[in-house]
DRENKOLKE-859144 format. One record per residue: residue in three letters; residue number from 1; x, y, z of N, C-alpha, C in turn. Coordinates in Angstrom, 3 decimals, m for minus. Atoms other than C-alpha are relative to their C-alpha. Example, Ala and Ser with C-alpha at 12.3 -4.5 7.8 and 13.67 -1.06 7.14 Angstrom:
! residues 2
<vomi residuo="Ala" num="1" n_xx="0.890" n_yy="m1.190" n_zz="0.000" ca_xx="12.300" ca_yy="m4.500" ca_zz="7.800" c_xx="0.900" c_yy="1.200" c_zz="0.000"/>
<vomi residuo="Ser" num="2" n_xx="m0.820" n_yy="m1.190" n_zz="m0.060" ca_xx="13.670" ca_yy="m1.060" ca_zz="7.140" c_xx="m0.770" c_yy="1.090" c_zz="0.730"/>
! end
This chain:
! residues 98
<vomi residuo="Unk" num="1" n_xx="0.588" n_yy="0.807" n_zz="m0.976" ca_xx="14.085" ca_yy="28.515" ca_zz="m40.240" c_xx="0.977" c_yy="m1.192" c_zz="m0.162"/>
<vomi residuo="Unk" num="2" n_xx="m1.263" n_yy="0.883" n_zz="m0.295" ca_xx="15.974" ca_yy="25.747" ca_zz="m38.900" c_xx="m0.787" c_yy="m1.446" c_zz="m0.239"/>
<vomi residuo="Unk" num="3" n_xx="0.961" n_yy="1.435" n_zz="m0.204" ca_xx="14.648" ca_yy="21.967" ca_zz="m39.046" c_xx="0.278" c_yy="m0.684" c_zz="1.331"/>
<vomi residuo="Unk" num="4" n_xx="0.032" n_yy="0.736" n_zz="m1.103" ca_xx="15.979" ca_yy="21.340" ca_zz="m35.451" c_xx="m1.001" c_yy="0.533" c_zz="0.790"/>
<vomi residuo="Unk" num="5" n_xx="0.765" n_yy="m0.770" n_zz="m0.966" ca_xx="13.338" ca_yy="21.767" ca_zz="m33.058" c_xx="0.804" c_yy="0.477" c_zz="1.419"/>
<vomi residuo="Unk" num="6" n_xx="m0.352" n_yy="m0.786" n_zz="m1.156" ca_xx="13.734" ca_yy="24.117" ca_zz="m30.131" c_xx="m0.391" c_yy="m1.001" c_zz="1.256"/>
<vomi residuo="Unk" num="7" n_xx="0.389" n_yy="0.479" n_zz="m1.057" ca_xx="13.839" ca_yy="22.343" ca_zz="m26.867" c_xx="m0.579" c_yy="1.131" c_zz="0.982"/>
<vomi residuo="Unk" num="8" n_xx="0.797" n_yy="m1.012" n_zz="m0.935" ca_xx="11.575" ca_yy="24.751" ca_zz="m24.850" c_xx="0.417" c_yy="m0.253" c_zz="1.760"/>
<vomi residuo="Unk" num="9" n_xx="m0.239" n_yy="0.170" n_zz="m1.210" ca_xx="12.425" ca_yy="23.228" ca_zz="m21.457" c_xx="1.227" c_yy="0.429" c_zz="0.521"/>
<vomi residuo="Unk" num="10" n_xx="m1.424" n_yy="m0.522" n_zz="m0.266" ca_xx="15.864" ca_yy="24.512" ca_zz="m21.812" c_xx="m0.154" c_yy="1.668" c_zz="0.117"/>
<vomi residuo="Unk" num="11" n_xx="0.194" n_yy="m1.294" n_zz="m0.293" ca_xx="14.339" ca_yy="27.952" ca_zz="m21.789" c_xx="m0.922" c_yy="0.509" c_zz="1.419"/>
<vomi residuo="Unk" num="12" n_xx="0.538" n_yy="m0.526" n_zz="m1.248" ca_xx="12.406" ca_yy="27.832" ca_zz="m18.607" c_xx="0.657" c_yy="m0.003" c_zz="0.991"/>
<vomi residuo="Unk" num="13" n_xx="m1.009" n_yy="m0.202" n_zz="m1.234" ca_xx="13.626" ca_yy="28.288" ca_zz="m15.004" c_xx="m0.119" c_yy="m1.566" c_zz="0.685"/>
<vomi residuo="Unk" num="14" n_xx="m0.281" n_yy="1.529" n_zz="m0.725" ca_xx="14.317" ca_yy="25.477" ca_zz="m12.775" c_xx="m1.580" c_yy="m0.333" c_zz="0.542"/>
<vomi residuo="Unk" num="15" n_xx="1.221" n_yy="0.327" n_zz="m0.703" ca_xx="11.071" ca_yy="25.731" ca_zz="m10.769" c_xx="m1.031" c_yy="m0.513" c_zz="m1.239"/>
<vomi residuo="Unk" num="16" n_xx="1.140" n_yy="0.396" n_zz="0.848" ca_xx="8.914" ca_yy="25.651" ca_zz="m13.842" c_xx="0.580" c_yy="m1.373" c_zz="m0.730"/>
<vomi residuo="Unk" num="17" n_xx="m0.008" n_yy="1.076" n_zz="0.602" ca_xx="10.937" ca_yy="22.926" ca_zz="m15.398" c_xx="m0.354" c_yy="m1.509" c_zz="0.780"/>
<vomi residuo="Unk" num="18" n_xx="0.323" n_yy="1.205" n_zz="m1.186" ca_xx="10.434" ca_yy="20.729" ca_zz="m12.027" c_xx="m1.657" c_yy="m0.091" c_zz="0.242"/>
<vomi residuo="Unk" num="19" n_xx="1.322" n_yy="0.059" n_zz="0.091" ca_xx="6.789" ca_yy="21.686" ca_zz="m12.309" c_xx="m0.711" c_yy="m1.059" c_zz="m1.330"/>
<vomi residuo="Unk" num="20" n_xx="0.676" n_yy="0.860" n_zz="1.188" ca_xx="6.359" ca_yy="20.228" ca_zz="m15.906" c_xx="0.661" c_yy="m1.560" c_zz="0.181"/>
<vomi residuo="Unk" num="21" n_xx="m0.729" n_yy="1.448" n_zz="0.027" ca_xx="8.576" ca_yy="17.210" ca_zz="m15.118" c_xx="m1.254" c_yy="m0.733" c_zz="1.088"/>
<vomi residuo="Unk" num="22" n_xx="0.813" n_yy="0.769" n_zz="m0.854" ca_xx="6.136" ca_yy="16.536" ca_zz="m12.237" c_xx="m1.312" c_yy="0.012" c_zz="m0.568"/>
<vomi residuo="Unk" num="23" n_xx="1.288" n_yy="0.220" n_zz="0.932" ca_xx="3.088" ca_yy="16.984" ca_zz="m14.344" c_xx="0.187" c_yy="m1.075" c_zz="m1.065"/>
<vomi residuo="Unk" num="24" n_xx="0.073" n_yy="1.191" n_zz="1.110" ca_xx="4.434" ca_yy="14.601" ca_zz="m16.975" c_xx="0.246" c_yy="m1.168" c_zz="0.847"/>
<vomi residuo="Unk" num="25" n_xx="0.105" n_yy="1.242" n_zz="m0.731" ca_xx="5.324" ca_yy="12.162" ca_zz="m14.354" c_xx="m1.031" c_yy="m0.442" c_zz="0.731"/>
<vomi residuo="Unk" num="26" n_xx="1.118" n_yy="0.244" n_zz="m0.141" ca_xx="1.961" ca_yy="12.162" ca_zz="m12.871" c_xx="m1.095" c_yy="m0.370" c_zz="m0.879"/>
<vomi residuo="Unk" num="27" n_xx="0.818" n_yy="0.289" n_zz="1.252" ca_xx="0.015" ca_yy="11.987" ca_zz="m16.125" c_xx="0.335" c_yy="m1.267" c_zz="m0.465"/>
<vomi residuo="Unk" num="28" n_xx="m0.305" n_yy="1.599" n_zz="0.510" ca_xx="2.240" ca_yy="8.616" ca_zz="m16.917" c_xx="m0.469" c_yy="m0.701" c_zz="1.297"/>
<vomi residuo="Unk" num="29" n_xx="0.750" n_yy="0.463" n_zz="m1.224" ca_xx="1.284" ca_yy="7.607" ca_zz="m13.383" c_xx="m1.531" c_yy="m0.403" c_zz="m0.059"/>
<vomi residuo="Unk" num="30" n_xx="1.411" n_yy="0.856" n_zz="0.215" ca_xx="m2.155" ca_yy="7.731" ca_zz="m14.008" c_xx="m0.515" c_yy="m0.617" c_zz="m1.107"/>
<vomi residuo="Unk" num="31" n_xx="0.045" n_yy="0.915" n_zz="1.130" ca_xx="m2.165" ca_yy="6.332" ca_zz="m17.364" c_xx="0.313" c_yy="m1.230" c_zz="0.437"/>
<vomi residuo="Unk" num="32" n_xx="m0.060" n_yy="1.292" n_zz="m0.271" ca_xx="m0.520" ca_yy="3.520" ca_zz="m15.928" c_xx="m0.629" c_yy="m0.925" c_zz="0.958"/>
<vomi residuo="Unk" num="33" n_xx="1.282" n_yy="0.451" n_zz="m0.417" ca_xx="m3.026" ca_yy="3.224" ca_zz="m13.423" c_xx="m1.616" c_yy="m0.719" c_zz="m0.592"/>
<vomi residuo="Unk" num="34" n_xx="1.056" n_yy="0.153" n_zz="0.733" ca_xx="m5.829" ca_yy="3.225" ca_zz="m15.549" c_xx="m0.089" c_yy="m1.355" c_zz="m0.924"/>
<vomi residuo="Unk" num="35" n_xx="m0.078" n_yy="1.219" n_zz="0.557" ca_xx="m4.337" ca_yy="0.676" ca_zz="m17.615" c_xx="0.016" c_yy="m1.403" c_zz="0.789"/>
<vomi residuo="Unk" num="36" n_xx="0.145" n_yy="0.940" n_zz="m1.176" ca_xx="m3.591" ca_yy="m1.577" ca_zz="m14.765" c_xx="m1.302" c_yy="m0.224" c_zz="0.389"/>
<vomi residuo="Unk" num="37" n_xx="1.867" n_yy="0.139" n_zz="m0.501" ca_xx="m7.646" ca_yy="m1.363" ca_zz="m13.452" c_xx="m0.383" c_yy="m0.644" c_zz="m1.287"/>
<vomi residuo="Unk" num="38" n_xx="0.836" n_yy="0.545" n_zz="1.683" ca_xx="m8.429" ca_yy="m2.009" ca_zz="m17.185" c_xx="0.335" c_yy="m1.719" c_zz="m0.123"/>
<vomi residuo="Unk" num="39" n_xx="m0.938" n_yy="1.304" n_zz="0.061" ca_xx="m5.852" ca_yy="m5.195" ca_zz="m17.240" c_xx="m0.637" c_yy="m1.020" c_zz="1.055"/>
<vomi residuo="Unk" num="40" n_xx="0.481" n_yy="0.847" n_zz="m1.167" ca_xx="m7.348" ca_yy="m6.416" ca_zz="m13.588" c_xx="m1.727" c_yy="m0.074" c_zz="m0.396"/>
<vomi residuo="Unk" num="41" n_xx="1.481" n_yy="0.276" n_zz="0.351" ca_xx="m11.003" ca_yy="m5.859" ca_zz="m14.587" c_xx="m0.034" c_yy="m1.282" c_zz="m1.336"/>
<vomi residuo="Unk" num="42" n_xx="0.020" n_yy="0.969" n_zz="0.804" ca_xx="m10.314" ca_yy="m8.036" ca_zz="m17.658" c_xx="0.334" c_yy="m1.276" c_zz="0.582"/>
<vomi residuo="Unk" num="43" n_xx="m0.148" n_yy="1.405" n_zz="m0.747" ca_xx="m8.633" ca_yy="m10.758" ca_zz="m15.580" c_xx="m1.182" c_yy="m0.326" c_zz="1.122"/>
<vomi residuo="Unk" num="44" n_xx="1.166" n_yy="0.581" n_zz="m1.569" ca_xx="m11.539" ca_yy="m10.591" ca_zz="m12.756" c_xx="m1.250" c_yy="m0.595" c_zz="m1.107"/>
<vomi residuo="Unk" num="45" n_xx="1.038" n_yy="0.062" n_zz="1.192" ca_xx="m13.890" ca_yy="m10.827" ca_zz="m16.154" c_xx="m0.009" c_yy="m1.533" c_zz="m0.077"/>
<vomi residuo="Unk" num="46" n_xx="m0.161" n_yy="1.326" n_zz="0.207" ca_xx="m12.288" ca_yy="m14.113" ca_zz="m16.922" c_xx="m0.092" c_yy="m0.895" c_zz="1.041"/>
<vomi residuo="Unk" num="47" n_xx="0.061" n_yy="1.173" n_zz="m1.204" ca_xx="m11.744" ca_yy="m15.502" ca_zz="m13.744" c_xx="m1.365" c_yy="m0.166" c_zz="0.551"/>
<vomi residuo="Unk" num="48" n_xx="1.566" n_yy="0.153" n_zz="m0.393" ca_xx="m15.812" ca_yy="m15.121" ca_zz="m13.024" c_xx="m0.493" c_yy="m0.934" c_zz="m0.920"/>
<vomi residuo="Unk" num="49" n_xx="0.832" n_yy="0.195" n_zz="1.311" ca_xx="m16.756" ca_yy="m16.061" ca_zz="m16.504" c_xx="0.346" c_yy="m1.889" c_zz="m0.395"/>
<vomi residuo="Unk" num="50" n_xx="m0.675" n_yy="1.121" n_zz="0.847" ca_xx="m14.210" ca_yy="m19.113" ca_zz="m17.651" c_xx="m0.175" c_yy="m1.084" c_zz="1.409"/>
<vomi residuo="Unk" num="51" n_xx="m0.128" n_yy="0.983" n_zz="m1.348" ca_xx="m15.058" ca_yy="m22.345" ca_zz="m15.134" c_xx="1.667" c_yy="m0.646" c_zz="0.136"/>
<vomi residuo="Unk" num="52" n_xx="m1.224" n_yy="0.958" n_zz="m0.157" ca_xx="m11.983" ca_yy="m24.078" ca_zz="m13.761" c_xx="0.117" c_yy="m1.127" c_zz="m0.586"/>
<vomi residuo="Unk" num="53" n_xx="m0.328" n_yy="1.373" n_zz="0.854" ca_xx="m10.803" ca_yy="m27.199" ca_zz="m15.776" c_xx="0.634" c_yy="m0.711" c_zz="1.264"/>
<vomi residuo="Unk" num="54" n_xx="m0.910" n_yy="1.182" n_zz="m0.682" ca_xx="m8.922" ca_yy="m28.744" ca_zz="m12.857" c_xx="0.129" c_yy="0.639" c_zz="1.395"/>
<vomi residuo="Unk" num="55" n_xx="m0.293" n_yy="m0.664" n_zz="m1.679" ca_xx="m7.996" ca_yy="m28.058" ca_zz="m8.830" c_xx="1.183" c_yy="1.115" c_zz="m0.290"/>
<vomi residuo="Unk" num="56" n_xx="m1.338" n_yy="m1.293" n_zz="0.230" ca_xx="m4.518" ca_yy="m26.298" ca_zz="m10.172" c_xx="m1.091" c_yy="1.428" c_zz="m0.504"/>
<vomi residuo="Unk" num="57" n_xx="0.559" n_yy="m1.348" n_zz="0.735" ca_xx="m7.041" ca_yy="m23.452" ca_zz="m12.118" c_xx="m0.857" c_yy="0.373" c_zz="1.201"/>
<vomi residuo="Unk" num="58" n_xx="0.776" n_yy="m0.415" n_zz="m0.539" ca_xx="m9.146" ca_yy="m23.307" ca_zz="m9.340" c_xx="0.658" c_yy="0.791" c_zz="1.227"/>
<vomi residuo="Unk" num="59" n_xx="m0.828" n_yy="m0.681" n_zz="m1.136" ca_xx="m6.203" ca_yy="m22.745" ca_zz="m6.892" c_xx="0.561" c_yy="1.706" c_zz="m0.802"/>
<vomi residuo="Unk" num="60" n_xx="m0.169" n_yy="m1.548" n_zz="0.165" ca_xx="m5.215" ca_yy="m19.884" ca_zz="m9.051" c_xx="m0.987" c_yy="0.888" c_zz="0.106"/>
<vomi residuo="Unk" num="61" n_xx="1.241" n_yy="m0.875" n_zz="m0.162" ca_xx="m8.426" ca_yy="m18.185" ca_zz="m8.987" c_xx="0.160" c_yy="0.292" c_zz="1.682"/>
<vomi residuo="Unk" num="62" n_xx="m0.092" n_yy="m0.430" n_zz="m1.735" ca_xx="m8.253" ca_yy="m18.740" ca_zz="m4.796" c_xx="1.447" c_yy="0.649" c_zz="0.105"/>
<vomi residuo="Unk" num="63" n_xx="m1.622" n_yy="m0.585" n_zz="m0.213" ca_xx="m4.406" ca_yy="m17.385" ca_zz="m4.949" c_xx="m0.262" c_yy="1.616" c_zz="m0.239"/>
<vomi residuo="Unk" num="64" n_xx="0.310" n_yy="m1.399" n_zz="0.395" ca_xx="m5.714" ca_yy="m14.318" ca_zz="m6.866" c_xx="m0.879" c_yy="0.942" c_zz="1.135"/>
<vomi residuo="Unk" num="65" n_xx="0.643" n_yy="m0.337" n_zz="m1.299" ca_xx="m8.396" ca_yy="m13.898" ca_zz="m4.226" c_xx="0.437" c_yy="0.209" c_zz="0.972"/>
<vomi residuo="Unk" num="66" n_xx="m0.762" n_yy="0.077" n_zz="m1.248" ca_xx="m6.524" ca_yy="m14.523" ca_zz="m1.437" c_xx="1.198" c_yy="1.222" c_zz="m0.169"/>
<vomi residuo="Unk" num="67" n_xx="m0.670" n_yy="m0.820" n_zz="m0.087" ca_xx="m3.999" ca_yy="m12.030" ca_zz="m2.496" c_xx="m0.504" c_yy="1.454" c_zz="m0.102"/>
<vomi residuo="Unk" num="68" n_xx="0.821" n_yy="m1.123" n_zz="m0.403" ca_xx="m6.757" ca_yy="m9.485" ca_zz="m2.741" c_xx="m0.251" c_yy="0.357" c_zz="1.532"/>
<vomi residuo="Unk" num="69" n_xx="m0.066" n_yy="m0.150" n_zz="m1.741" ca_xx="m7.589" ca_yy="m10.141" ca_zz="1.026" c_xx="0.939" c_yy="0.484" c_zz="0.750"/>
<vomi residuo="Unk" num="70" n_xx="m1.173" n_yy="m0.363" n_zz="m0.789" ca_xx="m4.163" ca_yy="m10.073" ca_zz="2.199" c_xx="0.103" c_yy="1.602" c_zz="m0.087"/>
<vomi residuo="Unk" num="71" n_xx="m0.840" n_yy="m1.277" n_zz="m0.022" ca_xx="m3.366" ca_yy="m6.705" ca_zz="0.636" c_xx="m1.376" c_yy="1.094" c_zz="0.988"/>
<vomi residuo="Unk" num="72" n_xx="1.161" n_yy="m1.116" n_zz="m1.431" ca_xx="m6.688" ca_yy="m5.398" ca_zz="2.703" c_xx="0.053" c_yy="m0.221" c_zz="1.415"/>
<vomi residuo="Unk" num="73" n_xx="m0.047" n_yy="0.208" n_zz="m1.446" ca_xx="m5.631" ca_yy="m6.640" ca_zz="5.966" c_xx="1.023" c_yy="0.760" c_zz="0.362"/>
<vomi residuo="Unk" num="74" n_xx="m0.821" n_yy="m0.890" n_zz="m0.851" ca_xx="m4.065" ca_yy="m4.285" ca_zz="8.512" c_xx="1.395" c_yy="m0.429" c_zz="0.131"/>
<vomi residuo="Unk" num="75" n_xx="m0.996" n_yy="0.619" n_zz="m0.578" ca_xx="m0.568" ca_yy="m4.871" ca_zz="9.197" c_xx="0.135" c_yy="m0.737" c_zz="1.158"/>
<vomi residuo="Unk" num="76" n_xx="m0.170" n_yy="0.828" n_zz="m1.419" ca_xx="m0.933" ca_yy="m5.836" ca_zz="12.683" c_xx="m0.836" c_yy="m1.350" c_zz="0.130"/>
<vomi residuo="Unk" num="77" n_xx="1.018" n_yy="0.890" n_zz="0.030" ca_xx="m3.679" ca_yy="m8.535" ca_zz="11.738" c_xx="1.359" c_yy="m1.120" c_zz="m0.556"/>
<vomi residuo="Unk" num="78" n_xx="m1.006" n_yy="1.096" n_zz="0.451" ca_xx="m0.473" ca_yy="m11.097" ca_zz="11.872" c_xx="m0.639" c_yy="m1.522" c_zz="m0.147"/>
<vomi residuo="Unk" num="79" n_xx="0.597" n_yy="1.149" n_zz="m0.187" ca_xx="m2.857" ca_yy="m13.981" ca_zz="12.701" c_xx="m0.766" c_yy="m0.401" c_zz="m1.700"/>
<vomi residuo="Unk" num="80" n_xx="0.552" n_yy="0.197" n_zz="1.226" ca_xx="m4.803" ca_yy="m13.631" ca_zz="9.117" c_xx="0.745" c_yy="0.046" c_zz="m0.806"/>
<vomi residuo="Unk" num="81" n_xx="m0.942" n_yy="m0.007" n_zz="1.171" ca_xx="m1.723" ca_yy="m12.962" ca_zz="7.214" c_xx="0.784" c_yy="m1.287" c_zz="0.009"/>
<vomi residuo="Unk" num="82" n_xx="m0.576" n_yy="1.375" n_zz="0.236" ca_xx="m0.093" ca_yy="m16.305" ca_zz="8.383" c_xx="m0.750" c_yy="m0.741" c_zz="m0.388"/>
<vomi residuo="Unk" num="83" n_xx="0.966" n_yy="0.764" n_zz="0.760" ca_xx="m3.164" ca_yy="m17.841" ca_zz="7.538" c_xx="m0.071" c_yy="m0.462" c_zz="m1.432"/>
<vomi residuo="Unk" num="84" n_xx="0.146" n_yy="m0.123" n_zz="1.589" ca_xx="m3.130" ca_yy="m16.725" ca_zz="4.095" c_xx="1.476" c_yy="m0.679" c_zz="m0.473"/>
<vomi residuo="Unk" num="85" n_xx="m1.074" n_yy="0.372" n_zz="0.466" ca_xx="0.441" ca_yy="m17.478" ca_zz="3.961" c_xx="0.264" c_yy="m1.832" c_zz="0.167"/>
<vomi residuo="Unk" num="86" n_xx="0.310" n_yy="1.513" n_zz="m0.025" ca_xx="m0.040" ca_yy="m21.232" ca_zz="5.263" c_xx="m0.742" c_yy="m0.597" c_zz="m1.077"/>
<vomi residuo="Unk" num="87" n_xx="0.698" n_yy="0.479" n_zz="1.436" ca_xx="m2.494" ca_yy="m21.439" ca_zz="2.528" c_xx="0.583" c_yy="m0.199" c_zz="m1.104"/>
<vomi residuo="Unk" num="88" n_xx="m0.680" n_yy="m0.104" n_zz="1.323" ca_xx="m0.370" ca_yy="m20.449" ca_zz="m0.087" c_xx="1.086" c_yy="m1.222" c_zz="0.075"/>
<vomi residuo="Unk" num="89" n_xx="m1.318" n_yy="1.279" n_zz="m0.319" ca_xx="2.327" ca_yy="m23.250" ca_zz="1.383" c_xx="m0.354" c_yy="m1.033" c_zz="m0.226"/>
<vomi residuo="Unk" num="90" n_xx="0.742" n_yy="1.184" n_zz="0.005" ca_xx="m0.429" ca_yy="m25.870" ca_zz="1.219" c_xx="0.092" c_yy="0.139" c_zz="m1.573"/>
<vomi residuo="Unk" num="91" n_xx="0.261" n_yy="0.215" n_zz="1.595" ca_xx="m1.120" ca_yy="m24.897" ca_zz="m2.659" c_xx="1.196" c_yy="m0.589" c_zz="m0.593"/>
<vomi residuo="Unk" num="92" n_xx="m1.222" n_yy="0.065" n_zz="0.337" ca_xx="2.421" ca_yy="m24.934" ca_zz="m3.344" c_xx="0.435" c_yy="m1.741" c_zz="0.087"/>
<vomi residuo="Unk" num="93" n_xx="m0.407" n_yy="1.169" n_zz="m0.344" ca_xx="3.031" ca_yy="m28.248" ca_zz="m1.671" c_xx="m0.996" c_yy="m0.972" c_zz="m0.708"/>
<vomi residuo="Unk" num="94" n_xx="0.984" n_yy="1.084" n_zz="0.595" ca_xx="m0.168" ca_yy="m29.969" ca_zz="m2.846" c_xx="m0.185" c_yy="0.205" c_zz="m1.763"/>
<vomi residuo="Unk" num="95" n_xx="m0.050" n_yy="m0.068" n_zz="1.526" ca_xx="0.027" ca_yy="m28.583" ca_zz="m6.642" c_xx="1.979" c_yy="0.090" c_zz="m0.472"/>
<vomi residuo="Unk" num="96" n_xx="m1.845" n_yy="0.008" n_zz="0.547" ca_xx="4.244" ca_yy="m29.312" ca_zz="m6.729" c_xx="0.383" c_yy="1.328" c_zz="m0.585"/>
<vomi residuo="Unk" num="97" n_xx="m0.692" n_yy="m1.261" n_zz="0.321" ca_xx="5.036" ca_yy="m25.521" ca_zz="m7.342" c_xx="0.915" c_yy="0.124" c_zz="0.795"/>
<vomi residuo="Unk" num="98" n_xx="m1.445" n_yy="m0.251" n_zz="m0.792" ca_xx="8.550" ca_yy="m25.817" ca_zz="m5.714" c_xx="0.966" c_yy="0.551" c_zz="m0.814"/>
! end
């Protein structure tokens, strides 16, 4: 027996290799999505349970919520998108985030 592992992917046909690559990529994406959702849930729990200690901390919570809202807007809703952008500009101006 040899100590070198056999790369089985080299013995498959091109179609089988592509199918295997797609399954592996899909599994990786699903894992990343699951991890992202877990991190988002953790962040949202902390945002809900930890009171803001300042206006700047309250603005961080508002930014997060506004980003969720803006992501749900249809692309043709330019009025509300502009309103969200103007509010972000206000946050930056008033918070000194230049």
